[in-house]
Backbone of each chain as nested JSON, in Angstrom:
{
  "chains": [
    {"id": "A", "residues": [
      {"number": 1, "name": "MET", "atoms": {"N": [31.626, -12.747, -32.014], "CA": [30.287, -13.309, -32.191], "C": [29.272, -12.174, -32.393]}},
      {"number": 2, "name": "ILE", "atoms": {"N": [28.45, -12.341, -33.388], "CA": [27.452, -11.295, -33.678], "C": [26.233, -11.513, -32.769]}},
      {"number": 3, "name": "PRO", "atoms": {"N": [25.837, -10.502, -32.014], "CA": [24.677, -10.693, -31.134], "C": [23.402, -10.925, -31.934]}},
      {"number": 4, "name": "ASP", "atoms": {"N": [22.522, -11.707, -31.342], "CA": [21.241, -12.01, -31.977], "C": [20.366, -10.758, -31.836]}},
      {"number": 5, "name": "LEU", "atoms": {"N": [20.247, -9.994, -32.925], "CA": [19.595, -8.689, -32.848], "C": [18.118, -8.756, -32.419]}},
      {"number": 6, "name": "PRO", "atoms": {"N": [17.292, -9.676, -32.979], "CA": [15.888, -9.712, -32.54], "C": [15.763, -10.018, -31.048]}},
      {"number": 7, "name": "ASN", "atoms": {"N": [16.62, -10.963, -30.52], "CA": [16.564, -11.282, -29.099], "C": [16.994, -10.11, -28.251]}},
      {"number": 8, "name": "LEU", "atoms": {"N": [18.03, -9.42, -28.737], "CA": [18.549, -8.25, -28.015], "C": [17.476, -7.177, -27.932]}},
      {"number": 9, "name": "THR", "atoms": {"N": [16.783, -6.961, -29.045], "CA": [15.728, -5.954, -29.092], "C": [14.584, -6.336, -28.172]}},
      {"number": 10, "name": "SER", "atoms": {"N": [14.229, -7.63, -28.192], "CA": [13.109, -8.08, -27.378], "C": [13.447, -7.983, -25.892]}},
      {"number": 11, "name": "ALA", "atoms": {"N": [14.701, -8.347, -25.517], "CA": [15.12, -8.226, -24.118], "C": [15.131, -6.767, -23.693]}},
      {"number": 12, "name": "SER", "atoms": {"N": [15.61, -5.921, -24.575], "CA": [15.651, -4.489, -24.285], "C": [14.241, -3.928, -24.1]}},
      {"number": 13, "name": "SER", "atoms": {"N": [13.296, -4.37, -24.946], "CA": [11.909, -3.899, -24.833], "C": [11.301, -4.357, -23.522]}},
      {"number": 14, "name": "ALA", "atoms": {"N": [11.621, -5.614, -23.128], "CA": [11.081, -6.138, -21.869], "C": [11.571, -5.315, -20.684]}},
      {"number": 15, "name": "TRP", "atoms": {"N": [12.86, -4.976, -20.695], "CA": [13.403, -4.149, -19.606], "C": [12.823, -2.752, -19.617]}},
      {"number": 16, "name": "MET", "atoms": {"N": [12.6, -2.233, -20.82], "CA": [12.007, -0.893, -20.92], "C": [10.588, -0.882, -20.364]}},
      {"number": 17, "name": "LEU", "atoms": {"N": [9.853, -1.982, -20.638], "CA": [8.485, -2.092, -20.142], "C": [8.478, -2.165, -18.614]}},
      {"number": 18, "name": "ILE", "atoms": {"N": [9.402, -2.95, -18.05], "CA": [9.513, -3.057, -16.585], "C": [9.856, -1.695, -15.993]}},
      {"number": 19, "name": "ALA", "atoms": {"N": [10.796, -0.997, -16.638], "CA": [11.203, 0.334, -16.155], "C": [10.036, 1.313, -16.225]}},
      {"number": 20, "name": "LEU", "atoms": {"N": [9.249, 1.222, -17.29], "CA": [8.09, 2.094, -17.469], "C": [7.049, 1.84, -16.38]}},
      {"number": 21, "name": "LYS", "atoms": {"N": [6.826, 0.543, -16.082], "CA": [5.865, 0.188, -15.031], "C": [6.364, 0.666, -13.672]}},
      {"number": 22, "name": "ALA", "atoms": {"N": [7.666, 0.545, -13.438], "CA": [8.253, 1.001, -12.164], "C": [8.079, 2.511, -12.015]}},
      {"number": 23, "name": "VAL", "atoms": {"N": [8.309, 3.242, -13.104], "CA": [8.152, 4.705, -13.071], "C": [6.69, 5.065, -12.808]}},
      {"number": 24, "name": "ALA", "atoms": {"N": [5.762, 4.336, -13.468], "CA": [4.33, 4.592, -13.264], "C": [3.943, 4.308, -11.814]}},
      {"number": 25, "name": "ALA", "atoms": {"N": [4.448, 3.198, -11.25], "CA": [4.14, 2.836, -9.864], "C": [4.683, 3.889, -8.898]}},
      {"number": 26, "name": "MET", "atoms": {"N": [5.905, 4.362, -9.151], "CA": [6.501, 5.366, -8.256], "C": [5.786, 6.713, -8.391]}},
      {"number": 27, "name": "GLY", "atoms": {"N": [5.344, 7.017, -9.607], "CA": [4.574, 8.249, -9.82], "C": [3.265, 8.213, -9.056]}},
      {"number": 28, "name": "PHE", "atoms": {"N": [2.587, 7.056, -9.144], "CA": [1.34, 6.905, -8.392], "C": [1.604, 7.021, -6.898]}},
      {"number": 29, "name": "MET", "atoms": {"N": [2.659, 6.338, -6.427], "CA": [2.975, 6.344, -4.995], "C": [3.225, 7.766, -4.488]}},
      {"number": 30, "name": "THR", "atoms": {"N": [3.982, 8.534, -5.249], "CA": [4.285, 9.909, -4.85], "C": [3.006, 10.748, -4.79]}},
      {"number": 31, "name": "ALA", "atoms": {"N": [2.176, 10.639, -5.843], "CA": [0.935, 11.421, -5.892], "C": [0.005, 11.018, -4.752]}},
      {"number": 32, "name": "ALA", "atoms": {"N": [-0.108, 9.717, -4.501], "CA": [-0.991, 9.23, -3.436], "C": [-0.481, 9.665, -2.069]}},
      {"number": 33, "name": "ASN", "atoms": {"N": [0.836, 9.632, -1.87], "CA": [1.405, 10.063, -0.594], "C": [1.113, 11.541, -0.33]}},
      {"number": 34, "name": "VAL", "atoms": {"N": [1.264, 12.354, -1.365], "CA": [0.981, 13.792, -1.217], "C": [-0.504, 13.995, -0.895]}},
      {"number": 35, "name": "PHE", "atoms": {"N": [-1.364, 13.233, -1.585], "CA": [-2.811, 13.322, -1.328], "C": [-3.116, 12.971, 0.128]}},
      {"number": 36, "name": "ILE", "atoms": {"N": [-2.543, 11.865, 0.616], "CA": [-2.785, 11.438, 2.005], "C": [-2.271, 12.505, 2.975]}},
      {"number": 37, "name": "LEU", "atoms": {"N": [-1.101, 13.053, 2.694], "CA": [-0.505, 14.051, 3.586], "C": [-1.407, 15.279, 3.74]}},
      {"number": 38, "name": "TYR", "atoms": {"N": [-2.002, 15.73, 2.627], "CA": [-2.794, 16.954, 2.681], "C": [-4.268, 16.706, 2.982]}},
      {"number": 39, "name": "ALA", "atoms": {"N": [-4.809, 15.537, 2.6], "CA": [-6.258, 15.33, 2.715], "C": [-6.676, 14.515, 3.93]}},
      {"number": 40, "name": "CYS", "atoms": {"N": [-5.78, 13.72, 4.487], "CA": [-6.221, 12.808, 5.558], "C": [-5.762, 13.277, 6.946]}}
    ]},
    {"id": "B", "residues": [
      {"number": 1, "name": "MET", "atoms": {"N": [1.644, -16.664, -24.086], "CA": [1.465, -15.722, -22.976], "C": [1.529, -16.509, -21.661]}},
      {"number": 2, "name": "PRO", "atoms": {"N": [2.375, -16.083, -20.724], "CA": [2.477, -16.843, -19.477], "C": [1.196, -16.746, -18.649]}},
      {"number": 3, "name": "ALA", "atoms": {"N": [0.869, -17.864, -17.996], "CA": [-0.331, -17.882, -17.164], "C": [-0.1, -17.015, -15.932]}},
      {"number": 4, "name": "GLU", "atoms": {"N": [-1.1, -16.213, -15.586], "CA": [-0.972, -15.364, -14.409], "C": [-1.411, -16.135, -13.174]}},
      {"number": 5, "name": "ARG", "atoms": {"N": [-0.695, -15.88, -12.081], "CA": [-1.061, -16.543, -10.841], "C": [-2.104, -15.707, -10.114]}},
      {"number": 6, "name": "HIS", "atoms": {"N": [-3.118, -16.376, -9.582], "CA": [-4.155, -15.666, -8.856], "C": [-4.126, -16.076, -7.397]}},
      {"number": 7, "name": "GLY", "atoms": {"N": [-4.116, -15.116, -6.519], "CA": [-4.124, -15.402, -5.1], "C": [-5.475, -15.066, -4.516]}},
      {"number": 8, "name": "GLY", "atoms": {"N": [-5.539, -15.024, -3.21], "CA": [-6.827, -14.817, -2.573], "C": [-7.054, -13.421, -2.034]}},
      {"number": 9, "name": "PHE", "atoms": {"N": [-6.195, -12.459, -2.397], "CA": [-6.348, -11.125, -1.821], "C": [-7.423, -10.338, -2.55]}},
      {"number": 10, "name": "GLY", "atoms": {"N": [-8.325, -9.706, -1.767], "CA": [-9.466, -9.016, -2.383], "C": [-9.274, -7.526, -2.583]}},
      {"number": 11, "name": "TYR", "atoms": {"N": [-8.102, -6.974, -2.18], "CA": [-7.832, -5.534, -2.288], "C": [-8.947, -4.731, -1.59]}},
      {"number": 12, "name": "TRP", "atoms": {"N": [-9.811, -4.035, -2.329], "CA": [-10.844, -3.205, -1.701], "C": [-11.953, -4.048, -1.076]}},
      {"number": 13, "name": "ARG", "atoms": {"N": [-11.982, -5.36, -1.331], "CA": [-12.976, -6.233, -0.711], "C": [-12.389, -6.965, 0.494]}},
      {"number": 14, "name": "ASP", "atoms": {"N": [-11.12, -6.674, 0.79], "CA": [-10.448, -7.349, 1.894], "C": [-11.05, -6.916, 3.239]}},
      {"number": 15, "name": "PRO", "atoms": {"N": [-11.362, -7.872, 4.14], "CA": [-11.992, -7.508, 5.417], "C": [-11.14, -6.582, 6.285]}},
      {"number": 16, "name": "VAL", "atoms": {"N": [-9.826, -6.768, 6.286], "CA": [-8.944, -5.899, 7.091], "C": [-9.042, -4.459, 6.565]}},
      {"number": 17, "name": "PHE", "atoms": {"N": [-9.056, -4.309, 5.231], "CA": [-9.186, -2.983, 4.614], "C": [-10.539, -2.354, 4.962]}},
      {"number": 18, "name": "ILE", "atoms": {"N": [-11.61, -3.126, 4.821], "CA": [-12.965, -2.588, 5.043], "C": [-13.144, -2.159, 6.503]}},
      {"number": 19, "name": "ILE", "atoms": {"N": [-12.709, -3.015, 7.441], "CA": [-12.855, -2.689, 8.866], "C": [-12.008, -1.456, 9.225]}},
      {"number": 20, "name": "SER", "atoms": {"N": [-10.758, -1.414, 8.721], "CA": [-9.872, -0.291, 9.025], "C": [-10.414, 1.014, 8.433]}},
      {"number": 21, "name": "LEU", "atoms": {"N": [-10.935, 0.944, 7.202], "CA": [-11.502, 2.139, 6.565], "C": [-12.719, 2.623, 7.348]}},
      {"number": 22, "name": "THR", "atoms": {"N": [-13.543, 1.68, 7.832], "CA": [-14.722, 2.045, 8.625], "C": [-14.297, 2.771, 9.905]}},
      {"number": 23, "name": "ILE", "atoms": {"N": [-13.262, 2.239, 10.577], "CA": [-12.752, 2.884, 11.803], "C": [-12.255, 4.298, 11.48]}},
      {"number": 24, "name": "TYR", "atoms": {"N": [-11.529, 4.443, 10.356], "CA": [-11.011, 5.753, 9.963], "C": [-12.156, 6.75, 9.717]}},
      {"number": 25, "name": "VAL", "atoms": {"N": [-13.187, 6.305, 8.979], "CA": [-14.311, 7.189, 8.64], "C": [-15.073, 7.588, 9.909]}},
      {"number": 26, "name": "ILE", "atoms": {"N": [-15.293, 6.622, 10.817], "CA": [-15.991, 6.921, 12.076], "C": [-15.187, 7.939, 12.885]}},
      {"number": 27, "name": "ASN", "atoms": {"N": [-13.879, 7.738, 12.944], "CA": [-13.029, 8.673, 13.697], "C": [-13.073, 10.075, 13.087]}},
      {"number": 28, "name": "ARG", "atoms": {"N": [-13.012, 10.132, 11.762], "CA": [-12.952, 11.435, 11.084], "C": [-14.288, 12.183, 11.135]}},
      {"number": 29, "name": "THR", "atoms": {"N": [-15.402, 11.445, 10.971], "CA": [-16.701, 12.12, 10.861], "C": [-17.438, 12.233, 12.196]}},
      {"number": 30, "name": "LEU", "atoms": {"N": [-17.246, 11.266, 13.094], "CA": [-18.03, 11.271, 14.326], "C": [-17.215, 11.607, 15.577]}},
      {"number": 31, "name": "ILE", "atoms": {"N": [-16.042, 11.016, 15.703], "CA": [-15.296, 11.181, 16.954], "C": [-14.549, 12.515, 16.993]}},
      {"number": 32, "name": "LYS", "atoms": {"N": [-13.685, 12.762, 15.986], "CA": [-12.841, 13.958, 16.018], "C": [-13.624, 15.282, 16.095]}},
      {"number": 33, "name": "PRO", "atoms": {"N": [-14.711, 15.436, 15.29], "CA": [-15.438, 16.722, 15.366], "C": [-16.098, 16.959, 16.719]}},
      {"number": 34, "name": "ASN", "atoms": {"N": [-16.349, 15.888, 17.479], "CA": [-17.035, 16.035, 18.767], "C": [-16.086, 16.052, 19.964]}},
      {"number": 35, "name": "LEU", "atoms": {"N": [-14.81, 15.998, 19.702], "CA": [-13.849, 16.088, 20.802], "C": [-13.541, 17.563, 21.068]}},
      {"number": 36, "name": "HIS", "atoms": {"N": [-13.636, 17.963, 22.328], "CA": [-13.403, 19.371, 22.657], "C": [-11.966, 19.635, 23.09]}},
      {"number": 37, "name": "THR", "atoms": {"N": [-11.257, 18.574, 23.414], "CA": [-9.836, 18.738, 23.754], "C": [-9.003, 17.838, 22.84]}},
      {"number": 38, "name": "TYR", "atoms": {"N": [-7.744, 18.178, 22.726], "CA": [-6.862, 17.404, 21.846], "C": [-6.626, 16.005, 22.426]}},
      {"number": 39, "name": "SER", "atoms": {"N": [-6.857, 15.014, 21.592], "CA": [-6.611, 13.64, 22.01], "C": [-5.495, 13.07, 21.135]}},
      {"number": 40, "name": "PRO", "atoms": {"N": [-4.351, 12.711, 21.729], "CA": [-3.259, 12.163, 20.905], "C": [-3.685, 10.927, 20.121]}},
      {"number": 41, "name": "LEU", "atoms": {"N": [-4.565, 10.112, 20.712], "CA": [-5.002, 8.882, 20.035], "C": [-5.873, 9.199, 18.819]}},
      {"number": 42, "name": "PHE", "atoms": {"N": [-6.972, 9.94, 19.052], "CA": [-7.933, 10.166, 17.964], "C": [-7.469, 11.224, 16.957]}},
      {"number": 43, "name": "HIS", "atoms": {"N": [-6.647, 12.183, 17.393], "CA": [-6.172, 13.207, 16.457], "C": [-4.88, 12.802, 15.748]}},
      {"number": 44, "name": "GLY", "atoms": {"N": [-4.208, 11.775, 16.241], "CA": [-2.925, 11.447, 15.629], "C": [-2.653, 9.972, 15.439]}},
      {"number": 45, "name": "HIS", "atoms": {"N": [-2.43, 9.277, 16.535], "CA": [-1.905, 7.918, 16.461], "C": [-2.829, 6.928, 15.737]}},
      {"number": 46, "name": "LEU", "atoms": {"N": [-4.15, 7.1, 15.891], "CA": [-5.078, 6.142, 15.261], "C": [-4.943, 6.176, 13.743]}},
      {"number": 47, "name": "ASN", "atoms": {"N": [-4.909, 7.378, 13.176], "CA": [-4.754, 7.516, 11.726], "C": [-3.456, 6.86, 11.242]}},
      {"number": 48, "name": "ASP", "atoms": {"N": [-2.385, 7.082, 11.99], "CA": [-1.09, 6.509, 11.597], "C": [-1.118, 4.984, 11.679]}},
      {"number": 49, "name": "THR", "atoms": {"N": [-1.796, 4.462, 12.705], "CA": [-1.894, 3.007, 12.85], "C": [-2.674, 2.392, 11.688]}},
      {"number": 50, "name": "LEU", "atoms": {"N": [-3.64, 3.135, 11.159], "CA": [-4.49, 2.603, 10.077], "C": [-3.875, 2.815, 8.689]}},
      {"number": 51, "name": "THR", "atoms": {"N": [-2.709, 3.474, 8.617], "CA": [-2.117, 3.793, 7.308], "C": [-1.946, 2.551, 6.433]}},
      {"number": 52, "name": "VAL", "atoms": {"N": [-1.302, 1.518, 6.969], "CA": [-1.021, 0.328, 6.144], "C": [-2.302, -0.429, 5.772]}},
      {"number": 53, "name": "PRO", "atoms": {"N": [-3.17, -0.784, 6.752], "CA": [-4.359, -1.556, 6.355], "C": [-5.308, -0.812, 5.426]}},
      {"number": 54, "name": "VAL", "atoms": {"N": [-5.325, 0.541, 5.473], "CA": [-6.227, 1.291, 4.589], "C": [-5.554, 1.597, 3.251]}},
      {"number": 55, "name": "ALA", "atoms": {"N": [-4.315, 2.047, 3.288], "CA": [-3.69, 2.529, 2.05], "C": [-3.071, 1.41, 1.206]}},
      {"number": 56, "name": "LEU", "atoms": {"N": [-2.415, 0.455, 1.869], "CA": [-1.654, -0.535, 1.089], "C": [-2.503, -1.33, 0.081]}},
      {"number": 57, "name": "PRO", "atoms": {"N": [-3.714, -1.819, 0.455], "CA": [-4.496, -2.545, -0.556], "C": [-4.784, -1.725, -1.816]}},
      {"number": 58, "name": "ILE", "atoms": {"N": [-5.029, -0.412, -1.636], "CA": [-5.299, 0.447, -2.8], "C": [-4.028, 0.612, -3.635]}},
      {"number": 59, "name": "TYR", "atoms": {"N": [-2.892, 0.835, -2.963], "CA": [-1.621, 0.966, -3.68], "C": [-1.344, -0.316, -4.489]}},
      {"number": 60, "name": "LEU", "atoms": {"N": [-1.54, -1.468, -3.825], "CA": [-1.242, -2.746, -4.5], "C": [-2.201, -2.992, -5.663]}},
      {"number": 61, "name": "LEU", "atoms": {"N": [-3.454, -2.543, -5.504], "CA": [-4.429, -2.696, -6.594], "C": [-3.991, -1.888, -7.822]}},
      {"number": 62, "name": "VAL", "atoms": {"N": [-3.509, -0.669, -7.57], "CA": [-3.037, 0.167, -8.696], "C": [-1.806, -0.481, -9.34]}},
      {"number": 63, "name": "TYR", "atoms": {"N": [-0.89, -1.013, -8.515], "CA": [0.289, -1.692, -9.078], "C": [-0.158, -2.868, -9.943]}},
      {"number": 64, "name": "ARG", "atoms": {"N": [-1.215, -3.547, -9.506], "CA": [-1.751, -4.696, -10.262], "C": [-2.312, -4.232, -11.601]}},
      {"number": 65, "name": "TRP", "atoms": {"N": [-3.054, -3.103, -11.566], "CA": [-3.623, -2.559, -12.813], "C": [-2.505, -2.163, -13.775]}},
      {"number": 66, "name": "ILE", "atoms": {"N": [-1.452, -1.57, -13.222], "CA": [-0.317, -1.151, -14.057], "C": [0.389, -2.368, -14.652]}},
      {"number": 67, "name": "GLY", "atoms": {"N": [0.314, -3.492, -13.928], "CA": [1.028, -4.689, -14.373], "C": [2.34, -4.863, -13.635]}},
      {"number": 68, "name": "PHE", "atoms": {"N": [2.538, -4.049, -12.587], "CA": [3.776, -4.098, -11.818], "C": [3.727, -5.201, -10.766]}},
      {"number": 69, "name": "ARG", "atoms": {"N": [2.506, -5.601, -10.368], "CA": [2.325, -6.699, -9.407], "C": [1.831, -7.904, -10.203]}},
      {"number": 70, "name": "PRO", "atoms": {"N": [2.537, -9.05, -10.131], "CA": [2.213, -10.158, -11.032], "C": [1.028, -11.02, -10.607]}},
      {"number": 71, "name": "ASP", "atoms": {"N": [0.566, -10.908, -9.368], "CA": [-0.492, -11.805, -8.891], "C": [-1.36, -11.101, -7.848]}},
      {"number": 72, "name": "ASP", "atoms": {"N": [-2.336, -11.854, -7.327], "CA": [-3.247, -11.305, -6.316], "C": [-3.021, -11.96, -4.961]}},
      {"number": 73, "name": "GLU", "atoms": {"N": [-1.777, -12.293, -4.682], "CA": [-1.457, -12.855, -3.367], "C": [-1.636, -11.767, -2.298]}},
      {"number": 74, "name": "PRO", "atoms": {"N": [-1.927, -12.167, -1.049], "CA": [-1.983, -11.16, 0.021], "C": [-0.645, -10.425, 0.13]}},
      {"number": 75, "name": "PRO", "atoms": {"N": [-0.651, -9.208, 0.665], "CA": [0.602, -8.438, 0.736], "C": [1.733, -9.235, 1.378]}},
      {"number": 76, "name": "ARG", "atoms": {"N": [2.873, -9.253, 0.715], "CA": [4.034, -9.981, 1.219], "C": [4.749, -9.115, 2.256]}},
      {"number": 77, "name": "TRP", "atoms": {"N": [5.594, -9.77, 3.061], "CA": [6.263, -9.029, 4.155], "C": [7.098, -7.878, 3.605]}},
      {"number": 78, "name": "TRP", "atoms": {"N": [7.736, -8.101, 2.459], "CA": [8.611, -7.053, 1.923], "C": [7.805, -5.926, 1.283]}},
      {"number": 79, "name": "GLU", "atoms": {"N": [6.602, -6.243, 0.782], "CA": [5.744, -5.171, 0.244], "C": [5.285, -4.262, 1.389]}},
      {"number": 80, "name": "VAL", "atoms": {"N": [4.9, -4.905, 2.525], "CA": [4.488, -4.124, 3.694], "C": [5.677, -3.319, 4.218]}},
      {"number": 81, "name": "ALA", "atoms": {"N": [6.832, -3.98, 4.378], "CA": [8.021, -3.323, 4.954], "C": [8.482, -2.145, 4.086]}},
      {"number": 82, "name": "LEU", "atoms": {"N": [8.476, -2.338, 2.773], "CA": [8.929, -1.282, 1.863], "C": [8.024, -0.044, 1.963]}},
      {"number": 83, "name": "HIS", "atoms": {"N": [6.704, -0.286, 1.997], "CA": [5.771, 0.835, 2.087], "C": [5.832, 1.502, 3.459]}},
      {"number": 84, "name": "VAL", "atoms": {"N": [6.001, 0.692, 4.523], "CA": [6.144, 1.269, 5.867], "C": [7.357, 2.202, 5.9]}},
      {"number": 85, "name": "LEU", "atoms": {"N": [8.451, 1.745, 5.314], "CA": [9.678, 2.547, 5.276], "C": [9.454, 3.863, 4.512]}},
      {"number": 86, "name": "VAL", "atoms": {"N": [8.823, 3.744, 3.335], "CA": [8.561, 4.941, 2.519], "C": [7.646, 5.901, 3.27]}},
      {"number": 87, "name": "TRP", "atoms": {"N": [6.587, 5.364, 3.889], "CA": [5.615, 6.232, 4.592], "C": [6.219, 6.864, 5.832]}},
      {"number": 88, "name": "MET", "atoms": {"N": [7.055, 6.109, 6.551], "CA": [7.715, 6.682, 7.728], "C": [8.58, 7.875, 7.316]}},
      {"number": 89, "name": "ILE", "atoms": {"N": [9.339, 7.698, 6.243], "CA": [10.206, 8.777, 5.769], "C": [9.36, 9.942, 5.243]}},
      {"number": 90, "name": "PHE", "atoms": {"N": [8.333, 9.611, 4.446], "CA": [7.54, 10.657, 3.788], "C": [6.699, 11.454, 4.791]}},
      {"number": 91, "name": "PHE", "atoms": {"N": [5.959, 10.746, 5.655], "CA": [5.019, 11.436, 6.549], "C": [5.688, 12.024, 7.797]}},
      {"number": 92, "name": "GLU", "atoms": {"N": [6.782, 11.435, 8.231], "CA": [7.392, 11.897, 9.473], "C": [8.636, 12.762, 9.242]}},
      {"number": 93, "name": "TRP", "atoms": {"N": [9.178, 12.762, 8.036], "CA": [10.354, 13.594, 7.77], "C": [10.121, 14.525, 6.575]}},
      {"number": 94, "name": "PHE", "atoms": {"N": [9.845, 13.951, 5.398], "CA": [9.739, 14.76, 4.18], "C": [8.579, 15.764, 4.263]}},
      {"number": 95, "name": "GLY", "atoms": {"N": [7.391, 15.286, 4.687], "CA": [6.208, 16.149, 4.789], "C": [6.44, 17.335, 5.71]}},
      {"number": 96, "name": "PRO", "atoms": {"N": [6.776, 17.064, 6.978], "CA": [6.962, 18.185, 7.908], "C": [8.15, 19.082, 7.559]}},
      {"number": 97, "name": "LEU", "atoms": {"N": [9.254, 18.481, 7.112], "CA": [10.481, 19.263, 6.934], "C": [10.56, 19.955, 5.575]}},
      {"number": 98, "name": "VAL", "atoms": {"N": [10.163, 19.255, 4.528], "CA": [10.314, 19.799, 3.168], "C": [9.029, 20.466, 2.686]}},
      {"number": 99, "name": "LEU", "atoms": {"N": [7.883, 19.783, 2.868], "CA": [6.615, 20.344, 2.395], "C": [5.947, 21.229, 3.451]}},
      {"number": 100, "name": "HIS", "atoms": {"N": [6.514, 21.25, 4.642], "CA": [5.982, 22.036, 5.764], "C": [4.512, 21.725, 6.025]}},
      {"number": 101, "name": "HIS", "atoms": {"N": [4.201, 20.439, 6.012], "CA": [2.833, 20.0, 6.297], "C": [2.906, 18.764, 7.179]}},
      {"number": 102, "name": "GLY", "atoms": {"N": [2.125, 18.777, 8.26], "CA": [2.149, 17.657, 9.191], "C": [3.218, 17.847, 10.256]}},
      {"number": 103, "name": "VAL", "atoms": {"N": [3.174, 16.949, 11.222], "CA": [4.115, 17.03, 12.343], "C": [4.89, 15.717, 12.427]}},
      {"number": 104, "name": "GLY", "atoms": {"N": [6.202, 15.84, 12.449], "CA": [7.036, 14.646, 12.579], "C": [7.068, 14.182, 14.026]}},
      {"number": 105, "name": "ASP", "atoms": {"N": [6.672, 12.945, 14.267], "CA": [6.618, 12.41, 15.627], "C": [7.095, 10.953, 15.586]}},
      {"number": 106, "name": "PRO", "atoms": {"N": [8.133, 10.63, 16.356], "CA": [8.64, 9.249, 16.335], "C": [7.58, 8.221, 16.736]}},
      {"number": 107, "name": "ILE", "atoms": {"N": [6.651, 8.629, 17.632], "CA": [5.589, 7.683, 18.041], "C": [4.697, 7.357, 16.838]}},
      {"number": 108, "name": "ASP", "atoms": {"N": [4.413, 8.36, 15.994], "CA": [3.605, 8.126, 14.788], "C": [4.299, 7.119, 13.865]}},
      {"number": 109, "name": "ALA", "atoms": {"N": [5.616, 7.249, 13.746], "CA": [6.366, 6.311, 12.897], "C": [6.217, 4.881, 13.424]}},
      {"number": 110, "name": "TRP", "atoms": {"N": [6.278, 4.72, 14.751], "CA": [6.084, 3.391, 15.344], "C": [4.655, 2.904, 15.145]}},
      {"number": 111, "name": "CYS", "atoms": {"N": [3.693, 3.842, 15.154], "CA": [2.287, 3.458, 14.924], "C": [2.105, 2.922, 13.502]}},
      {"number": 112, "name": "ILE", "atoms": {"N": [2.748, 3.567, 12.518], "CA": [2.662, 3.088, 11.13], "C": [3.233, 1.678, 11.051]}},
      {"number": 113, "name": "ALA", "atoms": {"N": [4.394, 1.469, 11.692], "CA": [5.046, 0.158, 11.657], "C": [4.215, -0.891, 12.399]}},
      {"number": 114, "name": "GLY", "atoms": {"N": [3.676, -0.51, 13.555], "CA": [2.864, -1.441, 14.35], "C": [1.598, -1.85, 13.609]}},
      {"number": 115, "name": "GLY", "atoms": {"N": [0.922, -0.858, 13.004], "CA": [-0.287, -1.143, 12.224], "C": [0.029, -2.051, 11.045]}},
      {"number": 116, "name": "GLY", "atoms": {"N": [1.19, -1.813, 10.438], "CA": [1.619, -2.638, 9.307], "C": [1.886, -4.076, 9.731]}},
      {"number": 117, "name": "LEU", "atoms": {"N": [2.497, -4.243, 10.899], "CA": [2.811, -5.586, 11.395], "C": [1.525, -6.376, 11.688]}},
      {"number": 118, "name": "VAL", "atoms": {"N": [0.572, -5.713, 12.344], "CA": [-0.699, -6.387, 12.681], "C": [-1.458, -6.73, 11.395]}},
      {"number": 119, "name": "ALA", "atoms": {"N": [-1.515, -5.766, 10.456], "CA": [-2.233, -6.0, 9.195], "C": [-1.593, -7.154, 8.428]}},
      {"number": 120, "name": "TRP", "atoms": {"N": [-0.257, -7.165, 8.368], "CA": [0.442, -8.244, 7.654], "C": [0.122, -9.602, 8.278]}},
      {"number": 121, "name": "ALA", "atoms": {"N": [0.144, -9.652, 9.621], "CA": [-0.152, -10.916, 10.314], "C": [-1.57, -11.383, 9.982]}},
      {"number": 122, "name": "LEU", "atoms": {"N": [-2.508, -10.453, 9.931], "CA": [-3.892, -10.828, 9.603], "C": [-4.008, -11.288, 8.154]}},
      {"number": 123, "name": "TRP", "atoms": {"N": [-3.258, -10.633, 7.255], "CA": [-3.327, -10.995, 5.83], "C": [-2.728, -12.368, 5.554]}},
      {"number": 124, "name": "GLN", "atoms": {"N": [-1.883, -12.857, 6.476], "CA": [-1.281, -14.178, 6.266], "C": [-2.193, -15.308, 6.723]}},
      {"number": 125, "name": "ARG", "atoms": {"N": [-3.259, -14.968, 7.455], "CA": [-4.158, -16.003, 7.97], "C": [-4.962, -16.603, 6.823]}},
      {"number": 126, "name": "GLU", "atoms": {"N": [-5.06, -17.915, 6.804], "CA": [-5.75, -18.613, 5.708], "C": [-7.221, -18.212, 5.619]}},
      {"number": 127, "name": "TRP", "atoms": {"N": [-7.859, -18.011, 6.798], "CA": [-9.294, -17.724, 6.767], "C": [-9.598, -16.335, 6.215]}},
      {"number": 128, "name": "MET", "atoms": {"N": [-8.554, -15.5, 6.09], "CA": [-8.752, -14.163, 5.534], "C": [-8.746, -14.19, 4.002]}},
      {"number": 129, "name": "LYS", "atoms": {"N": [-8.176, -15.255, 3.459], "CA": [-8.01, -15.294, 2.009], "C": [-9.294, -15.755, 1.329]}},
      {"number": 130, "name": "ARG", "atoms": {"N": [-9.569, -15.139, 0.201], "CA": [-10.735, -15.539, -0.594], "C": [-10.408, -16.845, -1.296]}},
      {"number": 131, "name": "PRO", "atoms": {"N": [-11.455, -17.642, -1.647], "CA": [-11.177, -18.897, -2.346], "C": [-10.412, -18.641, -3.634]}},
      {"number": 132, "name": "ARG", "atoms": {"N": [-9.399, -19.478, -3.875], "CA": [-8.59, -19.316, -5.08], "C": [-9.369, -19.768, -6.311]}},
      {"number": 133, "name": "VAL", "atoms": {"N": [-9.134, -19.049, -7.396], "CA": [-9.79, -19.41, -8.655], "C": [-8.915, -20.441, -9.359]}},
      {"number": 134, "name": "SER", "atoms": {"N": [-9.49, -21.577, -9.657], "CA": [-8.73, -22.615, -10.324], "C": [-8.566, -22.266, -11.793]}},
      {"number": 135, "name": "THR", "atoms": {"N": [-7.332, -22.358, -12.278], "CA": [-7.078, -22.014, -13.679], "C": [-7.035, -23.259, -14.556]}},
      {"number": 136, "name": "ARG", "atoms": {"N": [-7.194, -24.444, -13.912], "CA": [-7.15, -25.684, -14.694], "C": [-8.452, -25.888, -15.448]}},
      {"number": 137, "name": "LEU", "atoms": {"N": [-8.32, -26.391, -16.65], "CA": [-9.506, -26.689, -17.446], "C": [-9.95, -28.11, -17.157]}},
      {"number": 138, "name": "SER", "atoms": {"N": [-11.254, -28.296, -16.966], "CA": [-11.727, -29.651, -16.675], "C": [-12.229, -30.315, -17.948]}}
    ]}
  ]
}
């Protein structure tokens, strides 16, 4: 069976977006934690 | 486009956040500079107890801006628990041991968890929530 390429691409983009948001959230968390550790 | 769910959490307008931040600022600017001897409460445990109610709303607001948090519901138990776990590890182990900053103290770790538990309980109270915005068209 040939995979539905547009759906596959769209699902892949959705996962990439979630992964990107997760990386951004973890980056913020790390930076904020370091800030709290040194400034508060 | 899917409809976004809106909850009653005010983030920086949340009363628990505002009161906790006020206590932190008073301790930092008025109490600590005027203490002549070391006080475990004012120099250590109080700040750790206020970690969740002061920091978590800001963290969640940024997650919301990023699009990582889908709604404005008050902090869920697992959001509080996950951050408490990360902060306990970061402030009580990673900071002192790896970054050589701060002091690892098991009592401080319990203070972070205790403050998180009290804040979570307050955030679940209905009277703490802001009125929900109706998304229905009349």
